N, C-alpha and C positions, 0 to 999 in steps of 0.2 A: 348918558348918565352923568357926565361931567357938568352938565348945565343944571342939574337938579340939586336938591339939598343933601344929597348923599356925601358931599364933601366933608361934612362933619364927622364922618366915619373914617376918614383917611388916617388920622393918628392911630386908631385902633388897628386898622388893617396893616399899617406899616409895622406896628409892633409885632404882629403875628408873623409877618414875612421876615422880620429881623431875627426871629428865633431859628429860622432855617431848619425846621424839622424835616429830616429826610423821609421820603415816601409817605408823606402825611397828606391826606385828602383835604383837610382843613386848610393847610398852608397852600396847597395847589389852588383851591377855590378862592382863597383870599387874594392870592397874587393876580388871578384873573380878574376878580372884582376891582382890585386896586388899579389895574391897567385900564379897565373900562371907565372907571370914575375919573381918572386923571387925564385921559386923552381928550384932545380938543375936537378931533374929527376921526373918521375911520382910518385915515392914513397916518395918524400920529403914533409913532413907535418909541418915543422918548422913554416912557416908563418901562417898556419891555426891555430896552437897551440897558437901563439902569439896573433892573432886576437880574438880567443876565450876568452883570458884573459882580453881583453880591450873592447870588442864590445857588443853592444846591438843587438837586433834581426836582423836588416838589415845588420850588419857587419858579424854576425856569420851564416847567411843564406847561407852556403857554401856546403850544402849536394850534390848539383849537381856536385860540383868539387871533392868531396872525395868519391863518390860512386864507 
């Protein structure tokens, strides 16, 4: 996804993640989408690490992405 035109959505997705709503499905899905858009390949975990540093539960609920 990172090589497509979805990069235009990054500011919107980052804004939703920054709200850090706890136990919010929208925040959880947004953080997963943000990680998928920003990664360069399947082994790129930089965005996951960044979100782990700032996020509450809904933001860091990324286990489906990094399994």
